[in-house]
C-alpha positions in Angstrom: -123.6 -3.8 -76.2 -126.4 -6.3 -76.1 -128.8 -4.4 -73.9 -129.8 -2.3 -77.0 -133.3 -2.0 -78.2 -133.6 -3.1 -81.8 -136.6 -2.4 -84.1 -137.2 -4.6 -87.1 -139.7 -3.7 -89.8 -140.9 -6.5 -91.9 -141.7 -10.0 -90.6 -141.0 -12.1 -93.6 -138.2 -14.7 -93.7 -135.4 -12.2 -93.4 -137.2 -9.9 -90.9 -138.1 -12.7 -88.6 -134.6 -14.1 -88.9 -133.1 -10.8 -87.8 -135.6 -10.6 -84.9 -134.6 -14.1 -83.7 -130.9 -13.3 -84.0 -131.1 -10.0 -82.1 -133.2 -11.6 -79.3 -130.9 -14.6 -78.9 -128.0 -12.1 -78.7 -129.6 -10.5 -75.7 -131.2 -7.4 -77.2 -134.8 -6.2 -76.7 -136.6 -6.5 -80.1 -139.6 -4.7 -81.4 -141.1 -6.2 -84.5 -143.5 -4.4 -86.8 -145.3 -5.3 -90.0 -148.1 -3.5 -91.7 -149.8 -6.9 -91.8 -150.5 -7.8 -88.1 -151.2 -11.4 -89.0 -147.8 -11.7 -90.6 -146.2 -10.6 -87.3 -148.1 -13.2 -85.4 -147.1 -15.9 -87.9 -143.5 -14.7 -87.6 -143.7 -14.9 -83.8 -144.9 -18.5 -84.1 -142.1 -19.3 -86.6 -139.5 -17.9 -84.2 -140.9 -20.0 -81.3 -140.7 -23.1 -83.5 -137.2 -22.3 -84.5 -136.1 -21.8 -80.9 -137.7 -25.2 -80.0 -135.7 -26.8 -82.8 -132.5 -25.4 -81.3 -133.4 -26.9 -77.9 -134.1 -30.3 -79.5 -130.7 -30.2 -81.3 -129.1 -29.2 -77.9 -127.8 -26.0 -79.4 -129.7 -24.0 -76.8 -131.1 -24.6 -73.3 -134.8 -24.0 -72.6 -134.3 -21.1 -70.2 -132.2 -19.2 -72.7 -134.8 -19.8 -75.5 -137.6 -18.7 -73.2 -135.7 -15.5 -72.2 -134.9 -14.7 -75.9 -138.6 -15.1 -76.9 -139.7 -12.9 -74.0 -137.5 -10.1 -75.3 -139.6 -9.9 -78.5 -142.5 -7.5 -78.6 -144.9 -6.9 -81.5 -145.4 -3.2 -82.2 -148.9 -1.8 -82.9 -147.4 1.1 -85.0 -144.1 2.7 -85.9 -144.6 5.0 -82.9 -143.4 2.1 -80.8 -139.9 2.6 -82.2 -139.4 5.9 -80.2 -136.9 4.3 -77.8 -134.9 2.2 -80.3 -131.1 2.3 -80.6 -131.2 0.7 -84.0 -134.0 0.1 -86.5 -133.5 -2.4 -89.4 -136.0 -2.5 -92.3 -136.5 -5.7 -94.2 -139.4 -4.9 -96.4 -140.1 -5.1 -100.2 -137.3 -4.0 -102.5 -139.0 -0.8 -103.7 -137.1 2.5 -103.4 -140.1 4.8 -103.1 -141.7 2.6 -100.3 -138.4 2.5 -98.4 -137.9 6.3 -98.7 -141.3 7.0 -97.3 -140.6 4.6 -94.4 -137.3 6.2 -93.5 -138.8 9.7 -93.7 -141.4 8.6 -91.1 -138.8 6.8 -88.9 -136.7 10.0 -88.8 -139.6 11.8 -87.1 -140.2 9.0 -84.6 -136.7 7.6 -83.6 -134.3 9.5 -81.3 -131.4 11.3 -83.0 -128.9 8.7 -81.8 -130.9 5.8 -83.3 -129.2 4.3 -86.4 -131.6 3.7 -89.3 -130.5 0.7 -91.3 -131.8 -1.1 -94.4 -131.3 -4.7 -95.1 -131.6 -4.1 -98.9 -129.7 -6.4 -101.1 -129.5 -4.2 -104.2 -130.9 -0.7 -103.7 -128.5 2.2 -103.1 -128.2 3.3 -99.4 -127.5 6.8 -100.5 -130.8 6.9 -102.4 -132.8 5.6 -99.4 -131.0 8.1 -97.1 -131.8 11.0 -99.4 -135.4 10.9 -97.9 -134.1 12.0 -94.5 -133.2 15.5 -93.3 -130.1 13.9 -91.6 -128.8 11.3 -94.0 -125.8 10.6 -91.8 -127.8 8.2 -89.6 -128.8 5.9 -92.5 -126.6 2.9 -93.3 -126.9 -0.6 -94.9 -126.8 -3.7 -92.8 -127.2 -6.6 -95.2 -127.8 -10.0 -93.7 -127.9 -13.3 -95.7 -130.7 -15.8 -95.5 -131.3 -17.4 -93.0 -130.0 -14.6 -90.8 -129.6 -16.6 -87.6 -127.3 -19.1 -89.4 -125.4 -17.3 -92.2 -122.2 -15.9 -90.7 -121.8 -12.9 -93.0 -123.2 -9.3 -92.7 -122.3 -6.6 -95.2 -122.0 -3.1 -93.6 -122.6 -0.4 -96.2 -122.1 3.3 -95.6 -124.0 5.6 -97.9 -122.3 8.7 -99.3 -123.5 10.8 -96.3 -123.3 8.2 -93.6 -121.7 9.2 -90.3 -118.6 7.1 -89.6 -119.4 6.9 -85.9 -122.8 5.3 -86.7 -121.1 2.9 -89.1 -118.6 1.9 -86.4 -121.3 1.4 -83.8 -123.4 -0.8 -86.1 -120.4 -3.0 -87.1 -119.5 -3.4 -83.4 -123.0 -4.4 -82.5 -123.3 -6.9 -85.3 -120.0 -8.4 -84.4 -121.2 -8.8 -80.8 -124.0 -11.0 -82.3 -121.2 -13.3 -83.4 -121.4 -12.3 -87.1 -118.5 -11.7 -89.5 -118.8 -8.2 -91.0 -117.3 -6.8 -94.2 -117.2 -3.2 -95.2 -118.3 -2.4 -98.8 -118.9 0.7 -100.9 -122.5 1.7 -101.8 -122.4 0.3 -105.3 -125.0 -2.0 -107.0 -125.1 -5.4 -105.4 -122.4 -4.5 -102.8 -119.9 -7.3 -102.7 -121.7 -10.6 -102.8 -124.7 -9.9 -105.1 -122.4 -8.1 -107.5 -119.7 -10.7 -107.8 -122.0 -13.7 -107.7 -124.1 -12.6 -110.7 -122.3 -14.8 -113.3 -122.8 -17.9 -111.1 -126.5 -17.6 -112.1 -126.4 -15.6 -115.4 -123.6 -17.5 -117.2 -125.2 -20.9 -116.1 -128.5 -19.8 -117.7 -126.6 -18.6 -120.8 -124.9 -22.0 -121.2 -128.4 -23.6 -120.9 -129.9 -21.2 -123.4 -127.2 -22.0 -126.0 -128.1 -25.7 -125.7 -124.7 -26.7 -124.4 -126.1 -28.5 -121.4 -129.3 -28.9 -119.3 -129.9 -27.7 -115.8 -128.9 -30.9 -114.1 -125.6 -31.2 -116.1 -124.6 -27.6 -115.3 -125.4 -28.1 -111.6 -123.4 -31.4 -111.6 -120.4 -29.6 -113.3 -120.2 -26.9 -110.6 -120.5 -29.4 -107.7 -118.2 -32.1 -109.3 -115.4 -29.9 -110.5 -115.9 -26.8 -108.4 -116.9 -28.3 -105.1 -119.9 -26.0 -104.8 -122.5 -27.4 -102.3 -125.4 -26.5 -104.7 -125.4 -25.9 -108.4 -126.7 -22.6 -109.8 -130.2 -23.8 -110.8 -130.6 -25.7 -107.4 -129.5 -22.5 -105.6 -131.8 -20.2 -107.6 -134.7 -22.5 -106.8 -133.7 -22.4 -103.2 -133.4 -18.6 -103.0 -136.5 -18.1 -105.1 -136.6 -17.0 -108.7 -138.7 -14.0 -107.7 -135.9 -12.8 -105.4 -133.0 -13.8 -107.7 -134.5 -12.3 -110.8 -135.3 -9.0 -109.1 -131.8 -8.6 -107.7 -130.3 -9.4 -111.1 -132.6 -6.8 -112.8 -131.9 -4.2 -110.2 -128.1 -4.6 -110.4 -128.2 -4.5 -114.2 -130.3 -1.3 -114.2 -128.2 0.4 -111.6 -125.0 -0.4 -113.6 -126.6 1.6 -116.5 -127.5 -1.7 -118.3 -123.9 -3.0 -118.4 -124.0 -6.3 -120.5 -122.1 -8.2 -117.8 -125.2 -8.1 -115.5 -127.9 -8.5 -118.2 -130.9 -10.7 -116.9 -132.1 -13.7 -118.9 -135.4 -14.2 -120.6 -135.4 -17.8 -119.3 -135.6 -16.6 -115.7 -137.9 -13.7 -116.5 -140.5 -16.2 -117.9 -140.2 -18.4 -114.7 -140.7 -15.2 -112.7 -143.8 -14.2 -114.7 -145.2 -17.7 -114.5 -144.9 -17.8 -110.7 -142.4 -20.7 -111.0 -140.3 -19.4 -108.2 -138.6 -22.6 -107.1 -139.0 -24.7 -104.0 -141.5 -22.4 -102.3 -144.0 -22.7 -105.2 -143.2 -26.3 -106.0 -141.7 -25.6 -109.4 -138.8 -23.6 -110.8 -136.0 -24.9 -112.9 -136.9 -28.2 -111.4 -140.3 -29.7 -110.5 -140.6 -30.4 -106.8 -144.0 -32.1 -107.0 -144.3 -35.3 -105.0 -143.2 -38.3 -107.0 -141.4 -36.3 -109.6 -137.8 -37.4 -110.2 -135.0 -34.9 -110.7 -133.5 -35.2 -114.2 -130.1 -37.0 -114.5 -127.0 -35.1 -115.5 -124.9 -36.0 -118.5 -121.6 -36.9 -116.7 -119.2 -35.9 -119.4 -115.9 -34.9 -117.8 -114.7 -32.7 -120.7 -118.0 -30.9 -120.9 -118.3 -30.6 -117.1 -114.8 -29.1 -116.8 -115.4 -26.6 -119.6 -118.7 -25.4 -118.0 -117.0 -25.0 -114.6 -114.1 -23.1 -116.0 -116.3 -20.8 -118.1 -118.5 -19.8 -115.0 -115.5 -19.6 -112.6 -113.6 -17.4 -115.1 -116.5 -14.9 -115.1 -116.7 -15.0 -111.3 -112.9 -14.4 -110.9 -113.1 -11.5 -113.3 -115.9 -9.9 -111.2 -113.8 -10.3 -108.1 -110.9 -8.5 -109.7 -113.2 -5.8 -111.0 -114.5 -5.2 -107.5 -111.0 -5.0 -106.1 -109.9 -2.7 -108.9 -112.7 -0.3 -108.2 -112.0 -0.5 -104.4 -115.5 -1.8 -103.6 -113.9 -3.6 -100.6 -110.5 -4.8 -99.5 -109.2 -8.1 -101.0 -109.6 -9.8 -97.5 -113.2 -8.6 -97.3 -114.0 -9.7 -100.9 -112.6 -13.2 -100.2 -114.5 -13.4 -96.8 -117.7 -12.2 -98.4 -117.8 -14.9 -101.0 -116.8 -17.8 -98.7 -119.1 -16.8 -95.8 -121.9 -15.0 -97.6 -122.6 -17.6 -100.4 -120.5 -20.5 -99.1 -118.1 -20.6 -102.0 -115.4 -23.3 -101.5 -112.6 -20.8 -101.9 -112.1 -17.0 -102.2 -112.2 -16.2 -105.9 -108.9 -14.3 -106.1 -107.1 -17.2 -104.4 -108.9 -19.6 -106.7 -108.0 -17.7 -109.8 -104.3 -17.7 -108.8 -104.4 -21.5 -108.1 -105.9 -22.2 -111.6 -103.7 -19.6 -113.2 -104.8 -16.1 -114.1 -103.4 -16.5 -117.6 -105.8 -19.4 -118.1 -108.7 -17.4 -116.7 -107.8 -14.5 -119.0 -107.6 -16.8 -122.0 -111.1 -18.2 -121.4 -112.5 -14.7 -121.2 -110.7 -13.5 -124.3 -111.9 -16.6 -126.3 -115.5 -15.9 -125.1 -115.3 -12.3 -126.1 -113.8 -13.1 -129.5 -116.4 -15.8 -130.1 -119.5 -13.8 -129.1 -118.2 -10.3 -129.7 -120.0 -9.2 -126.6 -119.0 -6.8 -123.8 -120.4 -9.4 -121.4 -117.0 -11.2 -121.6 -114.6 -8.3 -121.4 -111.7 -9.0 -119.1 -111.2 -6.4 -116.3 -108.1 -4.2 -116.3 -106.7 -5.4 -113.0 -107.0 -9.1 -114.2 -105.3 -8.2 -117.5 -102.6 -6.1 -115.8 -101.9 -8.8 -113.2 -101.3 -11.4 -115.9 -99.2 -9.0 -117.9 -97.0 -8.1 -114.9 -96.3 -11.8 -114.4 -95.4 -12.4 -118.0 -93.0 -9.5 -118.4 
């Protein structure tokens, strides 16, 4: 399984991470980027990462050297003519991706799987550029790819099931956990996780609490390793905002996924978080992070409001058969490191309490944003009667 030749297009953080993962797993890897300098930088980054694994005694030097030797830098897309699988990890732009896949189809052998690492664009839309759309699937890694255990496997409407099975088997052989999801906006993780960010911003915009207090609430009462604002700054507000905007647009502007002006302004200002030195927080040297208001009643209310929105999304995904319940729970615990699966969490707190929070929010704001899903409502009703 691991004697395959893998092509990776794009040498940014995600692309280089996939290159490292495939090479360490024993595959030959061909890396291409339209910017040759970016490829060389990625190669150095991978070498440094492998050296770090040796220092931490997570890898022996001979294995690291062998892995690095399996990586080749392509001079053009023509170098992918012998690949078994090609994964693109380029800019989230549908027209650019379609042009790329159209070109790849002419170069790669018929048995080569063409995969996209997109986090929010329809696989079916990308595949429509190809004469044989059956070979195009989604293989969505999480950042950093060598470390994060989850990979979403997404068949498009026309994807060949045999190719889907082959891809899932290969990714599992790289010691990753795979989940199968329908080709719907945001797939599992980026769809269900939207309220973790969006509702946190809404609470801030209403003046209920500041960034630090909301982050404290989610860590203190929910056990999350990072609060929503810390996490957005870590991911990058450029990435997080664009995913939110894309999911909202693809859901025909459903109010549940509406982006916030607060994040849009940060995006426009170039305040993208840790990587630019400023986001929701200021990361300049000598700048102290603001202190939260550690009010237990307020903190619990914030946590329950955000969690109720998340549980509702999980039940909606289950109702619309986006994935199985097991895959939904696995995706949220292994893809974004949630302390518990949301369906389990909702049952522990009490689905009637979750429903009550949502109904109160919907009544207060008179917004579709807070509408309880039919499966959540039916599940509560079935337990009452």
